[in-house]
N, CA, C and O atoms as a Maestro MAE file, in Angstrom:
{
 s_m_m2io_version
 :::
 2.0.0
}

f_m_ct {
 s_m_title
 :::
 protein
 m_atom[340] {
  # First column is atom index #
  i_m_mmod_type
  r_m_x_coord
  r_m_y_coord
  r_m_z_coord
  i_m_residue_number
  s_m_chain_name
  s_m_pdb_residue_name
  s_m_pdb_atom_name
  i_m_atomic_number
  :::
  1 25 0.846 -1.162 0.000 1 A "MET " " N  " 7
  2 3 0.000 0.000 0.000 1 A "MET " " CA " 6
  3 2 0.903 1.241 0.000 1 A "MET " " C  " 6
  4 15 1.827 1.347 0.808 1 A "MET " " O  " 8
  5 25 0.633 2.147 -0.888 2 A "ILE " " N  " 7
  6 3 1.441 3.359 -0.994 2 A "ILE " " CA " 6
  7 2 0.839 4.432 -0.105 2 A "ILE " " C  " 6
  8 15 -0.366 4.681 -0.154 2 A "ILE " " O  " 8
  9 25 1.661 5.058 0.695 3 A "GLN " " N  " 7
  10 3 1.223 6.134 1.574 3 A "GLN " " CA " 6
  11 2 1.876 7.436 1.105 3 A "GLN " " C  " 6
  12 15 3.046 7.450 0.724 3 A "GLN " " O  " 8
  13 25 1.110 8.524 1.137 4 A "PHE " " N  " 7
  14 3 1.651 9.810 0.737 4 A "PHE " " CA " 6
  15 2 2.792 10.264 1.642 4 A "PHE " " C  " 6
  16 15 3.687 10.987 1.204 4 A "PHE " " O  " 8
  17 25 2.759 9.845 2.886 5 A "ALA " " N  " 7
  18 3 3.792 10.274 3.829 5 A "ALA " " CA " 6
  19 2 5.166 9.743 3.440 5 A "ALA " " C  " 6
  20 15 6.184 10.261 3.900 5 A "ALA " " O  " 8
  21 25 5.203 8.714 2.597 6 A "GLU " " N  " 7
  22 3 6.480 8.138 2.179 6 A "GLU " " CA " 6
  23 2 7.217 9.026 1.182 6 A "GLU " " C  " 6
  24 15 8.406 8.816 0.943 6 A "GLU " " O  " 8
  25 25 6.552 9.992 0.605 7 A "PHE " " N  " 7
  26 3 7.140 10.807 -0.440 7 A "PHE " " CA " 6
  27 2 7.175 12.274 -0.047 7 A "PHE " " C  " 6
  28 15 6.268 12.782 0.612 7 A "PHE " " O  " 8
  29 25 8.214 12.922 -0.454 8 A "ARG " " N  " 7
  30 3 8.287 14.367 -0.292 8 A "ARG " " CA " 6
  31 2 7.733 14.989 -1.571 8 A "ARG " " C  " 6
  32 15 7.919 14.422 -2.647 8 A "ARG " " O  " 8
  33 25 7.063 16.131 -1.487 9 A "PRO " " N  " 7
  34 3 6.462 16.734 -2.680 9 A "PRO " " CA " 6
  35 2 7.442 16.911 -3.838 9 A "PRO " " C  " 6
  36 15 7.050 16.752 -4.994 9 A "PRO " " O  " 8
  37 25 8.696 17.233 -3.561 10 A "LYS " " N  " 7
  38 3 9.668 17.440 -4.643 10 A "LYS " " CA " 6
  39 2 10.040 16.140 -5.328 10 A "LYS " " C  " 6
  40 15 10.449 16.143 -6.489 10 A "LYS " " O  " 8
  41 25 9.898 15.011 -4.609 11 A "SER " " N  " 7
  42 3 10.320 13.739 -5.186 11 A "SER " " CA " 6
  43 2 9.202 13.036 -5.961 11 A "SER " " C  " 6
  44 15 9.443 11.991 -6.566 11 A "SER " " O  " 8
  45 25 7.985 13.587 -5.955 12 A "ILE " " N  " 7
  46 3 6.878 12.967 -6.685 12 A "ILE " " CA " 6
  47 2 6.965 13.368 -8.156 12 A "ILE " " C  " 6
  48 15 6.889 14.548 -8.499 12 A "ILE " " O  " 8
  49 25 7.121 12.385 -8.999 13 A "SER " " N  " 7
  50 3 7.230 12.664 -10.432 13 A "SER " " CA " 6
  51 2 5.838 12.748 -11.058 13 A "SER " " C  " 6
  52 15 4.835 12.391 -10.440 13 A "SER " " O  " 8
  53 25 5.808 13.219 -12.276 14 A "ARG " " N  " 7
  54 3 4.538 13.301 -13.006 14 A "ARG " " CA " 6
  55 2 3.963 11.919 -13.253 14 A "ARG " " C  " 6
  56 15 2.749 11.774 -13.401 14 A "ARG " " O  " 8
  57 25 4.802 10.910 -13.300 15 A "HIS " " N  " 7
  58 3 4.333 9.551 -13.564 15 A "HIS " " CA " 6
  59 2 3.828 8.871 -12.287 15 A "HIS " " C  " 6
  60 15 2.956 8.004 -12.337 15 A "HIS " " O  " 8
  61 25 4.377 9.270 -11.169 16 A "LEU " " N  " 7
  62 3 4.007 8.651 -9.908 16 A "LEU " " CA " 6
  63 2 2.728 9.242 -9.318 16 A "LEU " " C  " 6
  64 15 1.986 8.546 -8.625 16 A "LEU " " O  " 8
  65 25 2.472 10.505 -9.587 17 A "LEU " " N  " 7
  66 3 1.308 11.178 -9.017 17 A "LEU " " CA " 6
  67 2 -0.011 10.497 -9.389 17 A "LEU " " C  " 6
  68 15 -0.847 10.286 -8.510 17 A "LEU " " O  " 8
  69 25 -0.227 10.148 -10.660 18 A "PRO " " N  " 7
  70 3 -1.490 9.461 -10.990 18 A "PRO " " CA " 6
  71 2 -1.640 8.122 -10.243 18 A "PRO " " C  " 6
  72 15 -2.744 7.751 -9.845 18 A "PRO " " O  " 8
  73 25 -0.537 7.412 -10.061 19 A "LEU " " N  " 7
  74 3 -0.578 6.158 -9.330 19 A "LEU " " CA " 6
  75 2 -0.967 6.394 -7.864 19 A "LEU " " C  " 6
  76 15 -1.764 5.647 -7.295 19 A "LEU " " O  " 8
  77 25 -0.401 7.426 -7.275 20 A "LEU " " N  " 7
  78 3 -0.733 7.755 -5.888 20 A "LEU " " CA " 6
  79 2 -2.199 8.153 -5.745 20 A "LEU " " C  " 6
  80 15 -2.875 7.731 -4.806 20 A "LEU " " O  " 8
  81 25 -2.683 8.960 -6.672 21 A "VAL " " N  " 7
  82 3 -4.086 9.382 -6.633 21 A "VAL " " CA " 6
  83 2 -5.004 8.183 -6.834 21 A "VAL " " C  " 6
  84 15 -6.008 8.047 -6.136 21 A "VAL " " O  " 8
  85 25 -4.667 7.314 -7.780 22 A "GLN " " N  " 7
  86 3 -5.468 6.128 -8.034 22 A "GLN " " CA " 6
  87 2 -5.496 5.223 -6.801 22 A "GLN " " C  " 6
  88 15 -6.547 4.694 -6.441 22 A "GLN " " O  " 8
  89 25 -4.357 5.049 -6.164 23 A "THR " " N  " 7
  90 3 -4.286 4.223 -4.964 23 A "THR " " CA " 6
  91 2 -5.119 4.827 -3.840 23 A "THR " " C  " 6
  92 15 -5.848 4.114 -3.150 23 A "THR " " O  " 8
  93 25 -5.011 6.133 -3.657 24 A "LEU " " N  " 7
  94 3 -5.792 6.805 -2.622 24 A "LEU " " CA " 6
  95 2 -7.289 6.655 -2.885 24 A "LEU " " C  " 6
  96 15 -8.053 6.370 -1.963 24 A "LEU " " O  " 8
  97 25 -7.710 6.842 -4.120 25 A "LEU " " N  " 7
  98 3 -9.125 6.691 -4.465 25 A "LEU " " CA " 6
  99 2 -9.603 5.255 -4.244 25 A "LEU " " C  " 6
  100 15 -10.725 5.041 -3.785 25 A "LEU " " O  " 8
  101 25 -8.765 4.278 -4.567 26 A "GLN " " N  " 7
  102 3 -9.138 2.874 -4.354 26 A "GLN " " CA " 6
  103 2 -9.282 2.581 -2.863 26 A "GLN " " C  " 6
  104 15 -10.206 1.883 -2.447 26 A "GLN " " O  " 8
  105 25 -8.360 3.119 -2.061 27 A "GLN " " N  " 7
  106 3 -8.445 2.929 -0.603 27 A "GLN " " CA " 6
  107 2 -9.723 3.564 -0.053 27 A "GLN " " C  " 6
  108 15 -10.394 2.978 0.796 27 A "GLN " " O  " 8
  109 25 -10.053 4.741 -0.531 28 A "MET " " N  " 7
  110 3 -11.263 5.419 -0.084 28 A "MET " " CA " 6
  111 2 -12.503 4.621 -0.494 28 A "MET " " C  " 6
  112 15 -13.440 4.479 0.291 28 A "MET " " O  " 8
  113 25 -12.504 4.106 -1.717 29 A "GLN " " N  " 7
  114 3 -13.642 3.319 -2.186 29 A "GLN " " CA " 6
  115 2 -13.788 2.041 -1.364 29 A "GLN " " C  " 6
  116 15 -14.905 1.655 -1.020 29 A "GLN " " O  " 8
  117 25 -12.678 1.383 -1.048 30 A "ASP " " N  " 7
  118 3 -12.727 0.166 -0.234 30 A "ASP " " CA " 6
  119 2 -13.286 0.461 1.154 30 A "ASP " " C  " 6
  120 15 -14.118 -0.294 1.659 30 A "ASP " " O  " 8
  121 25 -12.840 1.546 1.771 31 A "LYS " " N  " 7
  122 3 -13.332 1.910 3.099 31 A "LYS " " CA " 6
  123 2 -14.819 2.259 3.046 31 A "LYS " " C  " 6
  124 15 -15.584 1.871 3.928 31 A "LYS " " O  " 8
  125 25 -15.220 2.987 2.018 32 A "PHE " " N  " 7
  126 3 -16.630 3.344 1.863 32 A "PHE " " CA " 6
  127 2 -17.485 2.091 1.694 32 A "PHE " " C  " 6
  128 15 -18.556 1.983 2.290 32 A "PHE " " O  " 8
  129 25 -17.010 1.138 0.876 33 A "GLN " " N  " 7
  130 3 -17.760 -0.102 0.652 33 A "GLN " " CA " 6
  131 2 -17.888 -0.894 1.941 33 A "GLN " " C  " 6
  132 15 -18.954 -1.437 2.232 33 A "GLN " " O  " 8
  133 25 -16.812 -0.966 2.718 34 A "THR " " N  " 7
  134 3 -16.850 -1.675 3.996 34 A "THR " " CA " 6
  135 2 -17.855 -1.036 4.945 34 A "THR " " C  " 6
  136 15 -18.653 -1.732 5.573 34 A "THR " " O  " 8
  137 25 -17.815 0.287 5.046 35 A "MET " " N  " 7
  138 3 -18.750 0.995 5.919 35 A "MET " " CA " 6
  139 2 -20.185 0.806 5.435 35 A "MET " " C  " 6
  140 15 -21.095 0.604 6.240 35 A "MET " " O  " 8
  141 25 -20.382 0.872 4.140 36 A "SER " " N  " 7
  142 3 -21.711 0.704 3.560 36 A "SER " " CA " 6
  143 2 -22.252 -0.689 3.869 36 A "SER " " C  " 6
  144 15 -23.415 -0.835 4.244 36 A "SER " " O  " 8
  145 25 -21.414 -1.709 3.713 37 A "ASP " " N  " 7
  146 3 -21.825 -3.078 4.008 37 A "ASP " " CA " 6
  147 2 -22.201 -3.228 5.482 37 A "ASP " " C  " 6
  148 15 -23.178 -3.900 5.812 37 A "ASP " " O  " 8
  149 25 -21.425 -2.604 6.360 38 A "GLN " " N  " 7
  150 3 -21.723 -2.681 7.791 38 A "GLN " " CA " 6
  151 2 -23.054 -2.013 8.112 38 A "GLN " " C  " 6
  152 15 -23.843 -2.544 8.894 38 A "GLN " " O  " 8
  153 25 -23.305 -0.865 7.518 39 A "ILE " " N  " 7
  154 3 -24.563 -0.146 7.760 39 A "ILE " " CA " 6
  155 2 -25.741 -0.960 7.253 39 A "ILE " " C  " 6
  156 15 -26.755 -1.076 7.940 39 A "ILE " " O  " 8
  157 25 -25.618 -1.519 6.066 40 A "ILE " " N  " 7
  158 3 -26.696 -2.326 5.495 40 A "ILE " " CA " 6
  159 2 -26.930 -3.557 6.356 40 A "ILE " " C  " 6
  160 15 -28.076 -3.933 6.602 40 A "ILE " " O  " 8
  161 25 -25.850 -4.191 6.816 41 A "GLY " " N  " 7
  162 3 -25.972 -5.375 7.663 41 A "GLY " " CA " 6
  163 2 -26.686 -5.066 8.962 41 A "GLY " " C  " 6
  164 15 -27.552 -5.828 9.390 41 A "GLY " " O  " 8
  165 25 -26.337 -3.967 9.588 42 A "ARG " " N  " 7
  166 3 -26.992 -3.574 10.841 42 A "ARG " " CA " 6
  167 2 -28.458 -3.249 10.600 42 A "ARG " " C  " 6
  168 15 -29.321 -3.599 11.404 42 A "ARG " " O  " 8
  169 25 -28.735 -2.577 9.489 43 A "ASN " " N  " 7
  170 3 -30.117 -2.204 9.173 43 A "ASN " " CA " 6
  171 2 -30.971 -3.451 8.962 43 A "ASN " " C  " 6
  172 15 -32.105 -3.514 9.436 43 A "ASN " " O  " 8
  173 25 -30.434 -4.434 8.257 44 A "ILE " " N  " 7
  174 3 -31.177 -5.666 8.017 44 A "ILE " " CA " 6
  175 2 -31.443 -6.383 9.339 44 A "ILE " " C  " 6
  176 15 -32.539 -6.897 9.560 44 A "ILE " " O  " 8
  177 25 -30.438 -6.417 10.215 45 A "LEU " " N  " 7
  178 3 -30.631 -7.056 11.510 45 A "LEU " " CA " 6
  179 2 -31.691 -6.338 12.326 45 A "LEU " " C  " 6
  180 15 -32.507 -6.984 12.983 45 A "LEU " " O  " 8
  181 25 -31.694 -5.015 12.295 46 A "ASN " " N  " 7
  182 3 -32.706 -4.243 13.024 46 A "ASN " " CA " 6
  183 2 -34.102 -4.508 12.474 46 A "ASN " " C  " 6
  184 15 -35.054 -4.661 13.239 46 A "ASN " " O  " 8
  185 25 -34.225 -4.562 11.168 47 A "ILE " " N  " 7
  186 3 -35.522 -4.825 10.534 47 A "ILE " " CA " 6
  187 2 -36.015 -6.217 10.903 47 A "ILE " " C  " 6
  188 15 -37.179 -6.394 11.264 47 A "ILE " " O  " 8
  189 25 -35.127 -7.203 10.813 48 A "MET " " N  " 7
  190 3 -35.520 -8.573 11.140 48 A "MET " " CA " 6
  191 2 -35.889 -8.697 12.615 48 A "MET " " C  " 6
  192 15 -36.840 -9.398 12.960 48 A "MET " " O  " 8
  193 25 -35.148 -8.025 13.479 49 A "SER " " N  " 7
  194 3 -35.451 -8.055 14.909 49 A "SER " " CA " 6
  195 2 -36.837 -7.479 15.173 49 A "SER " " C  " 6
  196 15 -37.605 -8.038 15.956 49 A "SER " " O  " 8
  197 25 -37.155 -6.371 14.528 50 A "THR " " N  " 7
  198 3 -38.472 -5.747 14.683 50 A "THR " " CA " 6
  199 2 -39.568 -6.677 14.182 50 A "THR " " C  " 6
  200 15 -40.612 -6.808 14.822 50 A "THR " " O  " 8
  201 25 -39.343 -7.314 13.057 51 A "ARG " " N  " 7
  202 3 -40.349 -8.235 12.502 51 A "ARG " " CA " 6
  203 2 -40.567 -9.433 13.421 51 A "ARG " " C  " 6
  204 15 -41.700 -9.872 13.617 51 A "ARG " " O  " 8
  205 25 -39.480 -9.961 13.984 52 A "ILE " " N  " 7
  206 3 -39.612 -11.095 14.909 52 A "ILE " " CA " 6
  207 2 -40.384 -10.676 16.148 52 A "ILE " " C  " 6
  208 15 -41.248 -11.413 16.621 52 A "ILE " " O  " 8
  209 25 -40.075 -9.491 16.679 53 A "ASP " " N  " 7
  210 3 -40.811 -8.986 17.847 53 A "ASP " " CA " 6
  211 2 -42.298 -8.854 17.535 53 A "ASP " " C  " 6
  212 15 -43.140 -9.242 18.344 53 A "ASP " " O  " 8
  213 25 -42.624 -8.308 16.367 54 A "ASP " " N  " 7
  214 3 -44.031 -8.168 15.959 54 A "ASP " " CA " 6
  215 2 -44.697 -9.536 15.821 54 A "ASP " " C  " 6
  216 15 -45.838 -9.721 16.243 54 A "ASP " " O  " 8
  217 25 -43.988 -10.484 15.234 55 A "LEU " " N  " 7
  218 3 -44.530 -11.827 15.059 55 A "LEU " " CA " 6
  219 2 -44.805 -12.482 16.409 55 A "LEU " " C  " 6
  220 15 -45.854 -13.096 16.603 55 A "LEU " " O  " 8
  221 25 -43.861 -12.353 17.344 56 A "GLU " " N  " 7
  222 3 -44.068 -12.919 18.685 56 A "GLU " " CA " 6
  223 2 -45.282 -12.294 19.368 56 A "GLU " " C  " 6
  224 15 -46.057 -12.995 20.019 56 A "GLU " " O  " 8
  225 25 -45.449 -10.986 19.222 57 A "LYS " " N  " 7
  226 3 -46.602 -10.304 19.820 57 A "LYS " " CA " 6
  227 2 -47.899 -10.797 19.188 57 A "LYS " " C  " 6
  228 15 -48.877 -11.053 19.891 57 A "LYS " " O  " 8
  229 25 -47.909 -10.930 17.868 58 A "ASN " " N  " 7
  230 3 -49.114 -11.403 17.183 58 A "ASN " " CA " 6
  231 2 -49.459 -12.830 17.594 58 A "ASN " " C  " 6
  232 15 -50.632 -13.157 17.775 58 A "ASN " " O  " 8
  233 25 -48.453 -13.674 17.739 59 A "ILE " " N  " 7
  234 3 -48.703 -15.051 18.180 59 A "ILE " " CA " 6
  235 2 -49.258 -15.062 19.591 59 A "ILE " " C  " 6
  236 15 -50.201 -15.797 19.885 59 A "ILE " " O  " 8
  237 25 -48.676 -14.245 20.473 60 A "ALA " " N  " 7
  238 3 -49.175 -14.166 21.853 60 A "ALA " " CA " 6
  239 2 -50.622 -13.678 21.877 60 A "ALA " " C  " 6
  240 15 -51.439 -14.195 22.638 60 A "ALA " " O  " 8
  241 25 -50.941 -12.685 21.046 61 A "ASP " " N  " 7
  242 3 -52.324 -12.182 20.965 61 A "ASP " " CA " 6
  243 2 -53.276 -13.272 20.472 61 A "ASP " " C  " 6
  244 15 -54.371 -13.436 21.011 61 A "ASP " " O  " 8
  245 25 -52.859 -14.010 19.453 62 A "LEU " " N  " 7
  246 3 -53.696 -15.092 18.927 62 A "LEU " " CA " 6
  247 2 -53.897 -16.192 19.955 62 A "LEU " " C  " 6
  248 15 -54.994 -16.737 20.083 62 A "LEU " " O  " 8
  249 25 -52.845 -16.516 20.685 63 A "MET " " N  " 7
  250 3 -52.957 -17.541 21.721 63 A "MET " " CA " 6
  251 2 -53.924 -17.081 22.808 63 A "MET " " C  " 6
  252 15 -54.721 -17.878 23.304 63 A "MET " " O  " 8
  253 25 -53.863 -15.812 23.181 64 A "THR " " N  " 7
  254 3 -54.770 -15.267 24.195 64 A "THR " " CA " 6
  255 2 -56.208 -15.328 23.697 64 A "THR " " C  " 6
  256 15 -57.105 -15.734 24.437 64 A "THR " " O  " 8
  257 25 -56.432 -14.930 22.454 65 A "GLN " " N  " 7
  258 3 -57.779 -14.966 21.883 65 A "GLN " " CA " 6
  259 2 -58.316 -16.390 21.796 65 A "GLN " " C  " 6
  260 15 -59.519 -16.610 21.937 65 A "GLN " " O  " 8
  261 25 -57.430 -17.358 21.566 66 A "ALA " " N  " 7
  262 3 -57.849 -18.753 21.443 66 A "ALA " " CA " 6
  263 2 -57.977 -19.433 22.797 66 A "ALA " " C  " 6
  264 15 -58.434 -20.573 22.882 66 A "ALA " " O  " 8
  265 25 -57.575 -18.734 23.860 67 A "GLY " " N  " 7
  266 3 -57.662 -19.313 25.190 67 A "GLY " " CA " 6
  267 2 -56.557 -20.306 25.476 67 A "GLY " " C  " 6
  268 15 -56.721 -21.187 26.319 67 A "GLY " " O  " 8
  269 25 -55.453 -20.182 24.799 68 A "VAL " " N  " 7
  270 3 -54.319 -21.087 24.974 68 A "VAL " " CA " 6
  271 2 -53.297 -20.404 25.866 68 A "VAL " " C  " 6
  272 15 -52.999 -19.222 25.696 68 A "VAL " " O  " 8
  273 25 -52.756 -21.169 26.831 69 A "GLU " " N  " 7
  274 3 -51.727 -20.630 27.716 69 A "GLU " " CA " 6
  275 2 -50.422 -21.365 27.462 69 A "GLU " " C  " 6
  276 15 -50.417 -22.514 27.020 69 A "GLU " " O  " 8
  277 25 -49.336 -20.702 27.741 70 A "GLU " " N  " 7
  278 3 -48.041 -21.352 27.662 70 A "GLU " " CA " 6
  279 2 -47.562 -21.607 29.087 70 A "GLU " " C  " 6
  280 15 -47.487 -20.681 29.895 70 A "GLU " " O  " 8
  281 25 -47.238 -22.864 29.395 71 A "ILE " " N  " 7
  282 3 -46.721 -23.198 30.716 71 A "ILE " " CA " 6
  283 2 -45.274 -22.727 30.776 71 A "ILE " " C  " 6
  284 15 -44.517 -22.922 29.825 71 A "ILE " " O  " 8
  285 25 -44.885 -22.104 31.896 72 A "GLU " " N  " 7
  286 3 -43.528 -21.584 32.032 72 A "GLU " " CA " 6
  287 2 -42.504 -22.675 31.800 72 A "GLU " " C  " 6
  288 15 -42.614 -23.767 32.358 72 A "GLU " " O  " 8
  289 25 -41.522 -22.388 30.988 73 A "GLY " " N  " 7
  290 3 -40.435 -23.321 30.730 73 A "GLY " " CA " 6
  291 2 -40.774 -24.377 29.695 73 A "GLY " " C  " 6
  292 15 -39.896 -25.141 29.294 73 A "GLY " " O  " 8
  293 25 -42.025 -24.443 29.249 74 A "VAL " " N  " 7
  294 3 -42.437 -25.428 28.261 74 A "VAL " " CA " 6
  295 2 -42.951 -24.687 27.041 74 A "VAL " " C  " 6
  296 15 -43.755 -23.762 27.156 74 A "VAL " " O  " 8
  297 25 -42.477 -25.101 25.868 75 A "LYS " " N  " 7
  298 3 -42.864 -24.411 24.641 75 A "LYS " " CA " 6
  299 2 -44.220 -24.871 24.102 75 A "LYS " " C  " 6
  300 15 -44.864 -24.137 23.353 75 A "LYS " " O  " 8
  301 25 -44.665 -26.089 24.475 76 A "GLU " " N  " 7
  302 3 -45.919 -26.591 23.942 76 A "GLU " " CA " 6
  303 2 -47.098 -25.894 24.605 76 A "GLU " " C  " 6
  304 15 -47.132 -25.791 25.831 76 A "GLU " " O  " 8
  305 25 -48.070 -25.410 23.827 77 A "PRO " " N  " 7
  306 3 -49.222 -24.720 24.409 77 A "PRO " " CA " 6
  307 2 -50.154 -25.691 25.120 77 A "PRO " " C  " 6
  308 15 -50.267 -26.856 24.737 77 A "PRO " " O  " 8
  309 25 -50.807 -25.205 26.141 78 A "GLN " " N  " 7
  310 3 -51.790 -25.978 26.885 78 A "GLN " " CA " 6
  311 2 -53.148 -25.311 26.713 78 A "GLN " " C  " 6
  312 15 -53.248 -24.085 26.737 78 A "GLN " " O  " 8
  313 25 -54.182 -26.107 26.543 79 A "VAL " " N  " 7
  314 3 -55.538 -25.572 26.383 79 A "VAL " " CA " 6
  315 2 -56.139 -25.424 27.777 79 A "VAL " " C  " 6
  316 15 -56.000 -26.311 28.620 79 A "VAL " " O  " 8
  317 25 -56.817 -24.281 28.016 80 A "LYS " " N  " 7
  318 3 -57.476 -24.068 29.307 80 A "LYS " " CA " 6
  319 2 -58.630 -25.039 29.457 80 A "LYS " " C  " 6
  320 15 -59.213 -25.480 28.467 80 A "LYS " " O  " 8
  321 25 -58.958 -25.370 30.692 81 A "GLU " " N  " 7
  322 3 -60.068 -26.293 30.958 81 A "GLU " " CA " 6
  323 2 -61.364 -25.731 30.389 81 A "GLU " " C  " 6
  324 15 -61.637 -24.533 30.467 81 A "GLU " " O  " 8
  325 25 -62.138 -26.621 29.824 82 A "GLY " " N  " 7
  326 3 -63.430 -26.211 29.284 82 A "GLY " " CA " 6
  327 2 -63.336 -25.764 27.832 82 A "GLY " " C  " 6
  328 15 -64.355 -25.416 27.235 82 A "GLY " " O  " 8
  329 25 -62.158 -25.765 27.259 83 A "GLN " " N  " 7
  330 3 -61.990 -25.378 25.863 83 A "GLN " " CA " 6
  331 2 -61.324 -26.518 25.117 83 A "GLN " " C  " 6
  332 15 -60.675 -27.370 25.724 83 A "GLN " " O  " 8
  333 25 -61.476 -26.533 23.849 84 A "GLY " " N  " 7
  334 3 -60.830 -27.572 23.043 84 A "GLY " " CA " 6
  335 2 -61.702 -28.802 22.969 84 A "GLY " " C  " 6
  336 15 -62.895 -28.738 23.264 84 A "GLY " " O  " 8
  337 25 -61.097 -29.973 22.560 85 A "SER " " N  " 7
  338 3 -61.902 -31.174 22.379 85 A "SER " " CA " 6
  339 2 -61.786 -32.138 23.493 85 A "SER " " C  " 6
  340 15 -62.417 -33.195 23.463 85 A "SER " " O  " 8
  :::
 }
 m_bond[339] {
  # First column is bond index #
  i_m_from
  i_m_to
  i_m_order
  :::
  1 1 2 1
  2 2 3 1
  3 3 4 2
  4 3 5 1
  5 5 6 1
  6 6 7 1
  7 7 8 2
  8 7 9 1
  9 9 10 1
  10 10 11 1
  11 11 12 2
  12 11 13 1
  13 13 14 1
  14 14 15 1
  15 15 16 2
  16 15 17 1
  17 17 18 1
  18 18 19 1
  19 19 20 2
  20 19 21 1
  21 21 22 1
  22 22 23 1
  23 23 24 2
  24 23 25 1
  25 25 26 1
  26 26 27 1
  27 27 28 2
  28 27 29 1
  29 29 30 1
  30 30 31 1
  31 31 32 2
  32 31 33 1
  33 33 34 1
  34 34 35 1
  35 35 36 2
  36 35 37 1
  37 37 38 1
  38 38 39 1
  39 39 40 2
  40 39 41 1
  41 41 42 1
  42 42 43 1
  43 43 44 2
  44 43 45 1
  45 45 46 1
  46 46 47 1
  47 47 48 2
  48 47 49 1
  49 49 50 1
  50 50 51 1
  51 51 52 2
  52 51 53 1
  53 53 54 1
  54 54 55 1
  55 55 56 2
  56 55 57 1
  57 57 58 1
  58 58 59 1
  59 59 60 2
  60 59 61 1
  61 61 62 1
  62 62 63 1
  63 63 64 2
  64 63 65 1
  65 65 66 1
  66 66 67 1
  67 67 68 2
  68 67 69 1
  69 69 70 1
  70 70 71 1
  71 71 72 2
  72 71 73 1
  73 73 74 1
  74 74 75 1
  75 75 76 2
  76 75 77 1
  77 77 78 1
  78 78 79 1
  79 79 80 2
  80 79 81 1
  81 81 82 1
  82 82 83 1
  83 83 84 2
  84 83 85 1
  85 85 86 1
  86 86 87 1
  87 87 88 2
  88 87 89 1
  89 89 90 1
  90 90 91 1
  91 91 92 2
  92 91 93 1
  93 93 94 1
  94 94 95 1
  95 95 96 2
  96 95 97 1
  97 97 98 1
  98 98 99 1
  99 99 100 2
  100 99 101 1
  101 101 102 1
  102 102 103 1
  103 103 104 2
  104 103 105 1
  105 105 106 1
  106 106 107 1
  107 107 108 2
  108 107 109 1
  109 109 110 1
  110 110 111 1
  111 111 112 2
  112 111 113 1
  113 113 114 1
  114 114 115 1
  115 115 116 2
  116 115 117 1
  117 117 118 1
  118 118 119 1
  119 119 120 2
  120 119 121 1
  121 121 122 1
  122 122 123 1
  123 123 124 2
  124 123 125 1
  125 125 126 1
  126 126 127 1
  127 127 128 2
  128 127 129 1
  129 129 130 1
  130 130 131 1
  131 131 132 2
  132 131 133 1
  133 133 134 1
  134 134 135 1
  135 135 136 2
  136 135 137 1
  137 137 138 1
  138 138 139 1
  139 139 140 2
  140 139 141 1
  141 141 142 1
  142 142 143 1
  143 143 144 2
  144 143 145 1
  145 145 146 1
  146 146 147 1
  147 147 148 2
  148 147 149 1
  149 149 150 1
  150 150 151 1
  151 151 152 2
  152 151 153 1
  153 153 154 1
  154 154 155 1
  155 155 156 2
  156 155 157 1
  157 157 158 1
  158 158 159 1
  159 159 160 2
  160 159 161 1
  161 161 162 1
  162 162 163 1
  163 163 164 2
  164 163 165 1
  165 165 166 1
  166 166 167 1
  167 167 168 2
  168 167 169 1
  169 169 170 1
  170 170 171 1
  171 171 172 2
  172 171 173 1
  173 173 174 1
  174 174 175 1
  175 175 176 2
  176 175 177 1
  177 177 178 1
  178 178 179 1
  179 179 180 2
  180 179 181 1
  181 181 182 1
  182 182 183 1
  183 183 184 2
  184 183 185 1
  185 185 186 1
  186 186 187 1
  187 187 188 2
  188 187 189 1
  189 189 190 1
  190 190 191 1
  191 191 192 2
  192 191 193 1
  193 193 194 1
  194 194 195 1
  195 195 196 2
  196 195 197 1
  197 197 198 1
  198 198 199 1
  199 199 200 2
  200 199 201 1
  201 201 202 1
  202 202 203 1
  203 203 204 2
  204 203 205 1
  205 205 206 1
  206 206 207 1
  207 207 208 2
  208 207 209 1
  209 209 210 1
  210 210 211 1
  211 211 212 2
  212 211 213 1
  213 213 214 1
  214 214 215 1
  215 215 216 2
  216 215 217 1
  217 217 218 1
  218 218 219 1
  219 219 220 2
  220 219 221 1
  221 221 222 1
  222 222 223 1
  223 223 224 2
  224 223 225 1
  225 225 226 1
  226 226 227 1
  227 227 228 2
  228 227 229 1
  229 229 230 1
  230 230 231 1
  231 231 232 2
  232 231 233 1
  233 233 234 1
  234 234 235 1
  235 235 236 2
  236 235 237 1
  237 237 238 1
  238 238 239 1
  239 239 240 2
  240 239 241 1
  241 241 242 1
  242 242 243 1
  243 243 244 2
  244 243 245 1
  245 245 246 1
  246 246 247 1
  247 247 248 2
  248 247 249 1
  249 249 250 1
  250 250 251 1
  251 251 252 2
  252 251 253 1
  253 253 254 1
  254 254 255 1
  255 255 256 2
  256 255 257 1
  257 257 258 1
  258 258 259 1
  259 259 260 2
  260 259 261 1
  261 261 262 1
  262 262 263 1
  263 263 264 2
  264 263 265 1
  265 265 266 1
  266 266 267 1
  267 267 268 2
  268 267 269 1
  269 269 270 1
  270 270 271 1
  271 271 272 2
  272 271 273 1
  273 273 274 1
  274 274 275 1
  275 275 276 2
  276 275 277 1
  277 277 278 1
  278 278 279 1
  279 279 280 2
  280 279 281 1
  281 281 282 1
  282 282 283 1
  283 283 284 2
  284 283 285 1
  285 285 286 1
  286 286 287 1
  287 287 288 2
  288 287 289 1
  289 289 290 1
  290 290 291 1
  291 291 292 2
  292 291 293 1
  293 293 294 1
  294 294 295 1
  295 295 296 2
  296 295 297 1
  297 297 298 1
  298 298 299 1
  299 299 300 2
  300 299 301 1
  301 301 302 1
  302 302 303 1
  303 303 304 2
  304 303 305 1
  305 305 306 1
  306 306 307 1
  307 307 308 2
  308 307 309 1
  309 309 310 1
  310 310 311 1
  311 311 312 2
  312 311 313 1
  313 313 314 1
  314 314 315 1
  315 315 316 2
  316 315 317 1
  317 317 318 1
  318 318 319 1
  319 319 320 2
  320 319 321 1
  321 321 322 1
  322 322 323 1
  323 323 324 2
  324 323 325 1
  325 325 326 1
  326 326 327 1
  327 327 328 2
  328 327 329 1
  329 329 330 1
  330 330 331 1
  331 331 332 2
  332 331 333 1
  333 333 334 1
  334 334 335 1
  335 335 336 2
  336 335 337 1
  337 337 338 1
  338 338 339 1
  339 339 340 2
  :::
 }
}
């Protein structure tokens, strides 16, 4: 990786300057892409988390409307007495 600090302004030739600029632009583009990917990844996780929370709430509401209770520590629903078959 070429760093500008390695060169003194007087020692930069006309042929080297475009290479330095191109390298700097590529480094900037790589950093921007990395940051963009991180932002998109976090956004997707936030969206999915919100959707899962909404789904859990809707399921809990449906279970309440159906008269189904969840026993603590057990995932299988239990039907309240007097309901069901």
